Backbone as a printed PyTorch tensor [residue, N CA C, xyz], in Angstrom:
tensor([[[  0.9610,  -1.1030,  -0.0370],
         [ -0.0250,  -0.0430,   0.0170],
         [  0.9840,   1.2930,  -0.0900]],

        [[  0.5600,   2.2020,  -0.8290],
         [  1.3830,   3.3810,  -1.0260],
         [  1.1100,   4.3270,   0.1710]],

        [[  2.1980,   4.7870,   0.7320],
         [  2.0100,   5.4300,   2.0810],
         [  1.7700,   7.0630,   1.6460]],

        [[  2.2800,   7.3240,   0.6980],
         [  2.2540,   9.0750,   0.2950],
         [  1.9970,   8.9060,  -1.1760]],

        [[  1.3350,  10.1580,  -1.6590],
         [  0.9840,  10.3810,  -3.1380],
         [  2.1130,  10.6980,  -3.7980]],

        [[  2.3050,  10.0390,  -5.0090],
         [  3.4800,  10.1800,  -5.9290],
         [  2.8050,  10.7730,  -7.3350]],

        [[  3.6310,  11.7010,  -8.0300],
         [  3.3390,  11.9530,  -9.0840],
         [  4.3940,  11.8850, -10.2330]],

        [[  3.9360,  12.2020, -11.5230],
         [  5.1170,  12.2800, -12.6510],
         [  4.7150,  13.2160, -13.3450]],

        [[  5.6030,  14.2070, -13.5140],
         [  5.1070,  15.4220, -14.4060],
         [  6.4670,  16.0330, -15.1170]],

        [[  6.1940,  16.8200, -16.0390],
         [  7.2160,  17.6360, -16.6650],
         [  6.8220,  19.0390, -16.4810]],

        [[  7.8590,  20.0400, -16.5730],
         [  7.3940,  21.5060, -16.1780],
         [  8.2970,  22.2790, -17.1500]],

        [[  7.6210,  23.3700, -17.3930],
         [  8.4910,  24.5300, -18.2440],
         [  8.5060,  25.7210, -17.0520]],

        [[  9.6930,  26.4130, -17.0160],
         [  9.9670,  27.2680, -15.9970],
         [ 10.4160,  28.4650, -16.8420]],

        [[  9.7650,  29.5420, -16.7620],
         [ 10.1770,  30.8460, -17.4630],
         [ 10.3400,  32.1390, -16.4910]],

        [[ 10.8460,  33.0860, -16.6330],
         [ 11.2040,  34.1720, -15.8680],
         [  9.8760,  35.2000, -15.8030]],

        [[  9.2670,  35.3070, -16.7510],
         [  8.2650,  36.3240, -16.7600],
         [  6.7400,  35.5650, -16.8360]],

        [[  5.8830,  36.3760, -16.4130],
         [  4.3240,  35.8270, -16.3630],
         [  3.7340,  36.0440, -17.5630]],

        [[  4.1710,  36.8740, -18.5150],
         [  3.6160,  37.0260, -19.6310],
         [  3.9630,  35.7790, -20.6260]],

        [[  5.1580,  35.2570, -20.7160],
         [  5.5190,  34.1850, -21.3540],
         [  4.8170,  33.0080, -20.8290]],

        [[  4.7370,  32.8860, -19.4440],
         [  4.0920,  31.7890, -18.7960],
         [  2.7510,  31.6850, -19.3070]],

        [[  1.9560,  32.6290, -19.2280],
         [  0.5710,  32.8060, -19.7090],
         [  0.2130,  32.4730, -21.0470]],

        [[  1.2280,  32.8970, -21.8220],
         [  1.1430,  32.4660, -23.4350],
         [  1.4540,  30.9470, -23.6120]],

        [[  2.3770,  30.4310, -22.7840],
         [  2.5980,  29.0250, -22.9220],
         [  1.2630,  28.3360, -22.2510]],

        [[  0.8830,  28.6170, -21.3320],
         [ -0.5500,  28.2080, -20.6190],
         [ -1.6130,  27.7940, -21.7100]],

        [[ -1.8160,  29.0040, -22.3830],
         [ -2.7820,  28.9800, -23.5530],
         [ -2.7710,  27.9410, -24.6210]],

        [[ -1.5260,  27.6430, -25.0910],
         [ -1.0980,  26.8470, -26.2530],
         [ -0.7220,  25.4060, -25.8330]],

        [[ -0.2990,  25.4060, -24.5440],
         [  0.3100,  24.1050, -24.1420],
         [ -0.7390,  22.9480, -24.3360]],

        [[ -0.0980,  21.6910, -24.8090],
         [ -1.0650,  20.6150, -24.6180],
         [ -0.0440,  19.3440, -24.4020]],

        [[ -0.4770,  18.1090, -24.3840],
         [  0.4160,  16.9190, -24.3070],
         [  1.3390,  16.7540, -25.4020]],

        [[  0.7760,  17.1730, -26.4620],
         [  1.4120,  16.8430, -27.7570],
         [  2.4490,  17.8620, -28.1750]],

        [[  2.2580,  19.2250, -27.6190],
         [  3.4010,  20.2270, -28.0810],
         [  4.2520,  20.3690, -26.6860]],

        [[  3.8730,  20.0920, -25.5920],
         [  4.5320,  20.4410, -24.3280],
         [  6.0730,  20.4440, -24.5740]],

        [[  6.7390,  19.2590, -24.9840],
         [  8.0640,  19.1900, -25.0820],
         [  8.7330,  20.2300, -25.9820]],

        [[  7.9640,  20.2690, -27.1180],
         [  8.5830,  21.4270, -28.0240],
         [  8.5530,  22.6020, -27.3250]],

        [[  7.6180,  22.8280, -26.6790],
         [  7.3720,  24.2390, -26.0130],
         [  8.4350,  24.3390, -24.8850]],

        [[  8.7650,  23.3040, -24.2140],
         [  9.6570,  23.2320, -23.1740],
         [ 11.2390,  23.4580, -23.6790]],

        [[ 11.4710,  22.8970, -24.8650],
         [ 12.7520,  22.8850, -25.4810],
         [ 12.8650,  24.5710, -25.8370]],

        [[ 11.6250,  25.1410, -26.3240],
         [ 12.0780,  26.5490, -26.8330],
         [ 12.0720,  27.4900, -25.5600]],

        [[ 11.1480,  27.4460, -24.5970],
         [ 11.1610,  28.3730, -23.8710],
         [ 11.8340,  28.1860, -22.3640]],

        [[ 11.6670,  26.8710, -22.0250],
         [ 12.0500,  26.5680, -20.4790],
         [ 13.6410,  26.9110, -20.2100]],

        [[ 13.6890,  27.3270, -19.0980],
         [ 15.0640,  27.6220, -18.6630],
         [ 15.6580,  26.4550, -17.8040]],

        [[ 14.7110,  25.4610, -17.4120],
         [ 15.3090,  24.0740, -16.9250],
         [ 14.8260,  23.0170, -18.0360]],

        [[ 16.0140,  22.5830, -18.5980],
         [ 15.6900,  21.6810, -19.6220],
         [ 15.0840,  20.4180, -18.9990]],

        [[ 14.3420,  19.6070, -19.9080],
         [ 13.7220,  18.3550, -19.7510],
         [ 14.8050,  17.4790, -20.4070]],

        [[ 15.6420,  16.5230, -19.7100],
         [ 16.5700,  15.7710, -20.1730],
         [ 16.3120,  14.3990, -20.8340]],

        [[ 15.3620,  13.7750, -20.1940],
         [ 14.7870,  12.5580, -20.9050],
         [ 13.4540,  12.2400, -20.6810]],

        [[ 12.8350,  12.4470, -21.7450],
         [ 11.3420,  12.4850, -21.8160],
         [ 10.6710,  11.1060, -21.7600]],

        [[ 11.7240,  10.0670, -21.9380],
         [ 11.1070,   8.7160, -21.7760],
         [ 11.3320,   8.0700, -20.2350]],

        [[ 11.9680,   8.7790, -19.4920],
         [ 12.4290,   8.3010, -18.1420],
         [ 11.9770,   9.2190, -17.1960]],

        [[ 11.1070,   9.8080, -17.0600],
         [ 10.5440,  10.7430, -16.0770],
         [ 10.2830,  10.1450, -14.8710]],

        [[ 10.9640,  10.4580, -13.4920],
         [ 10.6420,   9.8220, -12.3930],
         [  9.4570,  10.0550, -11.5150]],

        [[  8.9390,   9.3450, -10.7180],
         [  7.8000,   9.7360,  -9.7730],
         [  8.3590,  10.3570,  -8.7290]],

        [[  7.9020,  11.3210,  -8.2950],
         [  8.2970,  12.0030,  -6.9880],
         [  7.1260,  12.1780,  -5.7910]],

        [[  7.4730,  12.1470,  -4.7350],
         [  6.3390,  12.1880,  -3.8040],
         [  5.9550,  13.6320,  -3.8060]],

        [[  4.5360,  13.9860,  -3.8100],
         [  4.2200,  15.4350,  -3.7140],
         [  4.7760,  16.1140,  -2.6230]],

        [[  5.0500,  15.3150,  -1.3480],
         [  5.3450,  16.2230,  -0.2010],
         [  6.8290,  16.8810,  -0.4400]],

        [[  7.4920,  16.3390,  -1.3310],
         [  8.7970,  17.0880,  -1.7110],
         [  8.7330,  18.1660,  -2.8180]],

        [[  7.5020,  18.3950,  -3.0650],
         [  7.3700,  19.6640,  -3.9690],
         [  7.2920,  20.8670,  -3.1110]],

        [[  7.6090,  21.9170,  -3.8300],
         [  7.2420,  23.2910,  -3.1430],
         [  5.7960,  23.3850,  -2.9040]],

        [[  5.4110,  23.7890,  -1.6980],
         [  4.0360,  23.8360,  -1.3960],
         [  3.1090,  24.4890,  -2.4690]],

        [[  3.6280,  25.5800,  -3.1840],
         [  2.8430,  26.1120,  -4.2380],
         [  2.4750,  25.3060,  -5.2820]],

        [[  3.5040,  24.5950,  -5.6340],
         [  3.4420,  23.5230,  -6.7640],
         [  2.5210,  22.3360,  -6.4240]],

        [[  2.8750,  21.8140,  -5.0960],
         [  1.8250,  20.7680,  -4.5270],
         [  0.4720,  21.2190,  -4.6540]],

        [[  0.2340,  22.5280,  -4.3130],
         [ -1.3580,  22.7400,  -4.3140],
         [ -1.8250,  22.8920,  -5.6970]],

        [[ -1.1250,  23.1740,  -6.5880],
         [ -1.2390,  23.5180,  -8.2100],
         [ -1.7300,  22.1970,  -8.6800]],

        [[ -0.6920,  21.0750,  -8.4420],
         [ -0.9280,  19.6320,  -9.1010],
         [ -1.8720,  18.9160,  -8.3580]],

        [[ -2.5450,  19.3550,  -6.9780],
         [ -3.4010,  18.4440,  -6.5220],
         [ -4.9340,  18.8030,  -7.0860]],

        [[ -4.9730,  19.7440,  -7.7440],
         [ -6.2280,  20.1430,  -8.3060],
         [ -6.1780,  20.2000,  -9.9830]],

        [[ -5.1360,  19.4510, -10.5140],
         [ -5.1460,  19.3310, -11.8810],
         [ -5.0670,  17.8080, -12.2830]],

        [[ -5.9440,  17.5090, -13.3320],
         [ -6.0430,  16.2550, -13.9320],
         [ -4.8390,  15.7290, -14.6490]],

        [[ -4.8130,  14.3300, -14.7580],
         [ -3.6630,  13.8950, -15.5190],
         [ -3.9490,  14.2360, -16.9900]],

        [[ -2.8850,  14.6550, -17.5960],
         [ -2.8200,  15.0150, -19.1110],
         [ -3.0500,  16.5140, -19.1390]],

        [[ -3.3430,  17.1740, -17.9720],
         [ -3.6030,  18.6570, -18.0790],
         [ -2.5280,  19.4100, -17.5850]],

        [[ -2.4600,  20.8600, -17.8290],
         [ -1.5040,  21.5400, -17.2980],
         [ -1.9950,  22.4180, -16.1900]],

        [[ -0.9750,  22.9160, -15.2630],
         [ -1.3690,  24.0300, -14.2380],
         [ -1.4230,  25.3780, -15.0170]],

        [[ -2.1120,  26.1620, -14.1470],
         [ -1.7880,  27.7010, -14.5730],
         [ -0.4130,  27.9220, -14.1430]],

        [[  0.1580,  29.0080, -14.4750],
         [  1.5580,  29.6350, -14.0700],
         [  1.7800,  29.6690, -12.5940]],

        [[  2.4890,  29.0040, -11.9750],
         [  2.7010,  29.1050, -10.5140],
         [  4.0400,  29.7540, -10.2880]],

        [[  4.2830,  30.8510,  -9.5360],
         [  5.4790,  31.4600,  -9.3350],
         [  6.1450,  31.0950,  -7.9100]],

        [[  7.4620,  30.6150,  -8.2500],
         [  8.3250,  30.2800,  -7.1860],
         [  9.4870,  31.1610,  -7.2650]],

        [[ 10.4600,  30.8190,  -6.3940],
         [ 11.7120,  31.6630,  -6.5490],
         [ 12.5540,  31.2290,  -7.8030]],

        [[ 12.1370,  30.1660,  -8.4430],
         [ 12.8470,  29.7270,  -9.8490],
         [ 12.3270,  30.5960, -11.0310]],

        [[ 11.0860,  31.0030, -10.9500],
         [ 10.4300,  31.6110, -11.7940],
         [  8.9220,  31.1210, -12.1290]],

        [[  8.2640,  31.1000, -13.1530],
         [  7.0340,  30.5250, -13.4910],
         [  6.9320,  29.3140, -13.8310]],

        [[  6.1790,  28.4720, -13.2540],
         [  6.2850,  27.1070, -13.6610],
         [  5.0080,  26.7990, -14.3840]],

        [[  4.9280,  26.1050, -15.2700],
         [  3.8410,  25.4910, -16.1200],
         [  4.0500,  24.0330, -15.9550]],

        [[  3.1480,  23.1600, -15.3360],
         [  3.3270,  21.5800, -15.1010],
         [  2.3460,  20.9460, -15.9630]],

        [[  3.0950,  19.8790, -16.7430],
         [  2.0590,  18.9880, -17.2120],
         [  1.9270,  17.6970, -16.4290]],

        [[  0.8870,  17.4210, -15.8230],
         [  0.7280,  16.2860, -15.1030],
         [  0.6150,  14.9500, -16.0020]],

        [[  1.6740,  14.2890, -15.8710],
         [  1.6480,  12.9090, -16.5680],
         [  0.9700,  11.7340, -15.9470]],

        [[  1.0380,  11.6420, -14.6280],
         [  0.4490,  10.4450, -13.9030],
         [  0.4420,  10.7400, -12.4400]],

        [[ -0.5610,  10.3540, -11.7770],
         [ -1.0330,  10.5290, -10.3340],
         [ -1.0100,   9.1040,  -9.6450]],

        [[ -0.3430,   8.9970,  -8.5650],
         [ -0.5070,   7.5250,  -7.9740],
         [ -0.8500,   7.9920,  -6.5320]],

        [[ -2.2260,   7.6740,  -6.0820],
         [ -2.7460,   8.0980,  -4.9390],
         [ -2.2450,   7.4500,  -3.6520]],

        [[ -2.2590,   8.2260,  -2.5160],
         [ -2.0020,   7.5090,  -1.2740],
         [ -3.1600,   6.5360,  -0.9320]],

        [[ -2.5490,   5.5080,  -0.4400],
         [ -3.4450,   4.2160,  -0.2490],
         [ -3.6180,   3.3380,  -1.2330]],

        [[ -3.0470,   3.6320,  -2.5260],
         [ -3.2820,   2.7310,  -3.6720],
         [ -2.3100,   1.5240,  -3.5630]],

        [[ -2.5740,   0.6020,  -4.3420],
         [ -1.5480,  -0.4800,  -4.4720],
         [ -0.3440,  -0.3550,  -5.1680]],

        [[  0.6220,  -0.5920,  -4.5560],
         [  1.9970,  -0.1310,  -5.2630],
         [  2.1770,  -1.0710,  -6.4450]],

        [[  2.9950,  -0.5100,  -7.5180],
         [  3.3800,  -1.3230,  -8.6070],
         [  4.5510,  -1.9680,  -8.2810]],

        [[  5.1090,  -2.8330,  -9.3460],
         [  5.9740,  -3.5730,  -8.8840],
         [  7.5160,  -2.8890,  -9.0130]],

        [[  7.6320,  -1.8670,  -9.7030],
         [  8.6680,  -0.9310,  -9.6620],
         [  8.7430,  -0.1540,  -8.1810]],

        [[  7.5650,   0.2030,  -7.6850],
         [  7.5520,   0.9850,  -6.2980],
         [  8.0430,  -0.0910,  -5.3430]],

        [[  7.6590,  -1.5110,  -5.3170],
         [  7.9300,  -2.2840,  -4.3330],
         [  9.5050,  -2.5790,  -4.5430]],

        [[ 10.0640,  -2.8370,  -5.5070],
         [ 11.4440,  -3.2350,  -5.9640],
         [ 12.1570,  -2.0780,  -5.3640]],

        [[ 11.7450,  -0.7660,  -5.6440],
         [ 12.5900,   0.5900,  -5.0740],
         [ 12.5660,   0.5030,  -3.5830]],

        [[ 11.3570,   0.1020,  -2.9130],
         [ 11.3700,   0.0800,  -1.2780],
         [ 12.3140,  -0.8430,  -1.0610]],

        [[ 12.2620,  -2.1560,  -1.4820],
         [ 12.9100,  -3.3440,  -1.0400],
         [ 14.6340,  -2.8380,  -1.2320]],

        [[ 15.0150,  -2.3200,  -2.2270],
         [ 16.2760,  -1.7500,  -2.3840],
         [ 16.6240,  -0.6520,  -1.4450]],

        [[ 15.8420,   0.2470,  -1.1830],
         [ 16.0860,   1.2910,  -0.2160],
         [ 16.2900,   0.6680,   1.1950]],

        [[ 15.3970,  -0.3350,   1.5270],
         [ 15.5230,  -0.9140,   2.9300],
         [ 16.9150,  -1.6770,   3.0080]],

        [[ 17.1700,  -2.4520,   1.7530],
         [ 18.4870,  -3.2590,   2.2660],
         [ 19.5320,  -2.4430,   2.2000]],

        [[ 19.7700,  -1.3740,   1.4610],
         [ 20.5970,  -0.3200,   1.1480],
         [ 20.8870,   0.5430,   2.5670]],

        [[ 19.6620,   0.6810,   3.3890],
         [ 19.8520,   1.4640,   4.5760],
         [ 20.5080,   0.6400,   5.5500]],

        [[ 20.0250,  -0.7570,   5.5340],
         [ 20.5820,  -1.6430,   6.5780],
         [ 22.0190,  -1.9140,   6.3990]],

        [[ 22.5500,  -2.0160,   4.9470],
         [ 24.0690,  -2.2840,   4.8650],
         [ 24.5260,  -1.1920,   5.2810]],

        [[ 24.0260,   0.0800,   5.0720],
         [ 24.8040,   1.2940,   5.4020],
         [ 24.8160,   1.4310,   6.7770]],

        [[ 23.8870,   1.2000,   7.6410],
         [ 23.9800,   1.1470,   9.0590],
         [ 24.9910,   0.1700,   9.4460]],

        [[ 25.0570,  -1.0350,   8.8570],
         [ 26.0130,  -1.9540,   9.3060],
         [ 27.4750,  -1.5780,   9.1850]],

        [[ 27.7770,  -0.9190,   7.9310],
         [ 29.0640,  -0.3800,   7.6100],
         [ 29.4540,   0.9720,   8.4370]],

        [[ 28.4090,   1.6510,   8.7510],
         [ 28.7610,   2.8970,   9.5930],
         [ 28.9710,   2.5820,  11.2460]],

        [[ 28.2600,   1.5660,  11.6880],
         [ 28.5610,   0.8730,  12.9040],
         [ 30.0520,   0.3450,  13.1040]],

        [[ 30.2370,  -0.2930,  12.0160],
         [ 31.5120,  -1.0060,  11.9890],
         [ 32.7210,   0.0090,  11.8840]],

        [[ 32.4730,   1.1300,  11.1620],
         [ 33.4540,   2.0750,  11.0330],
         [ 33.7060,   2.7440,  12.2740]],

        [[ 32.5720,   3.1410,  12.8740],
         [ 32.6920,   4.0090,  14.2660],
         [ 33.3150,   2.9860,  15.3870]],

        [[ 33.0820,   1.8230,  15.2800],
         [ 33.6150,   0.9650,  16.3190],
         [ 35.2910,   0.9260,  15.9970]],

        [[ 35.7120,   0.8830,  14.9370],
         [ 37.1000,   1.0180,  14.5340],
         [ 37.6860,   2.3320,  15.0100]],

        [[ 36.8640,   3.1510,  14.8180],
         [ 37.5810,   4.5450,  15.1860],
         [ 37.5950,   4.6230,  16.7870]],

        [[ 36.4820,   4.2710,  17.3920],
         [ 36.6140,   4.2700,  18.8800],
         [ 37.7300,   3.3800,  19.4260]],

        [[ 38.0340,   2.1860,  18.6570],
         [ 39.1740,   1.4640,  19.2890],
         [ 40.3940,   2.2290,  19.0890]],

        [[ 40.5230,   3.0090,  18.0210],
         [ 41.8330,   3.6150,  17.4840],
         [ 42.1400,   4.7460,  18.4030]],

        [[ 41.1600,   5.3880,  18.9890],
         [ 41.0840,   6.7240,  19.4910],
         [ 40.6660,   6.7430,  21.0280]],

        [[ 41.5220,   7.2890,  21.8480],
         [ 41.0540,   7.2700,  23.1750],
         [ 40.2650,   8.5630,  23.4660]],

        [[ 38.9720,   8.6490,  24.0610],
         [ 38.4130,   9.8770,  23.8610],
         [ 38.1900,  10.1950,  25.5640]],

        [[ 38.3450,  11.5820,  25.6430],
         [ 38.4570,  12.0980,  27.0850],
         [ 37.5830,  13.3270,  26.9450]],

        [[ 36.8550,  13.4600,  27.9330],
         [ 35.8980,  14.6560,  28.0200],
         [ 36.2650,  15.3660,  29.4210]],

        [[ 36.6270,  16.5960,  29.0300],
         [ 37.1350,  17.5340,  30.2500],
         [ 35.5580,  18.3660,  30.5550]],

        [[ 34.8250,  17.7020,  31.3800],
         [ 33.6040,  18.4210,  31.6280],
         [ 33.6430,  19.9660,  31.9470]],

        [[ 34.8660,  20.4200,  32.7060],
         [ 34.8860,  21.6460,  33.0460],
         [ 34.9440,  22.6510,  31.8500]],

        [[ 35.1230,  22.1520,  30.5110],
         [ 35.1560,  22.8870,  29.4450],
         [ 33.8890,  22.7790,  28.7930]],

        [[ 32.8890,  22.1510,  29.0800],
         [ 31.6510,  22.1160,  28.5070],
         [ 30.6270,  22.8210,  29.1520]],

        [[ 30.1850,  24.0120,  28.7170],
         [ 29.3690,  24.9370,  29.0920],
         [ 28.0100,  24.1340,  29.4390]],

        [[ 27.3400,  24.5410,  30.6750],
         [ 26.1390,  24.0410,  31.0820],
         [ 26.1350,  22.7040,  31.5090]],

        [[ 27.3340,  22.2280,  32.0940],
         [ 27.6160,  20.7630,  32.5420],
         [ 27.2470,  20.8990,  34.0140]],

        [[ 27.0270,  19.6530,  34.4090],
         [ 26.6670,  19.3590,  35.8430],
         [ 27.7330,  20.1280,  36.8740]],

        [[ 28.9460,  20.0870,  36.5240],
         [ 29.7930,  20.6180,  37.5010],
         [ 29.7650,  22.1550,  37.6430]],

        [[ 29.4150,  22.7090,  36.6670],
         [ 29.0770,  24.2750,  36.6040],
         [ 28.0840,  24.5730,  37.8870]],

        [[ 26.9570,  23.7190,  37.5730],
         [ 25.6990,  23.9360,  38.5370],
         [ 26.2910,  23.4340,  40.0960]],

        [[ 27.1270,  22.6570,  40.1870],
         [ 27.7330,  22.2540,  41.5960],
         [ 28.4810,  23.5080,  42.1250]],

        [[ 29.3360,  24.1590,  41.2350],
         [ 30.1320,  25.2240,  41.6960],
         [ 29.4420,  26.4990,  41.9870]],

        [[ 28.2430,  26.5310,  41.3740],
         [ 27.2860,  27.6610,  41.5210],
         [ 26.4660,  27.6820,  42.8730]],

        [[ 26.1210,  26.2890,  43.1520],
         [ 25.5800,  26.2440,  44.4240],
         [ 26.3630,  26.2780,  45.6800]],

        [[ 27.6580,  26.1550,  45.4420],
         [ 28.4700,  26.0420,  46.7010],
         [ 28.7780,  27.6020,  46.9570]]])
């Protein structure tokens, strides 16, 4: 079961609202990539392998815009610190839906990688602890217990 909503999208980002409004008027799924190549300051590198991302990872204004957009439709221009975005929503995978095979594979890979990383880090820290003698001089640490004892005396 999918725990968070994921979307797949492409975007055109321009500096001014006038250009963004013009693109919104003429954009559709069949000409979106041609318009992106011509106008967008953020190029779309691979139109065949566009990843899904969690909507929680989007700028809040972009998240709000795509939440009300249908698949295969474009958003109105959305202003962020990068410029004006026009988003073509390619697919939406809702929270609570059944995960597809790729999502399950990615989740398993992530879990295994995280476990291996933890084992490696624990091992590395253990070796470092054995190689180094660590001594804390509590008198040098502000707000420690010895400070409060000295103030009470």
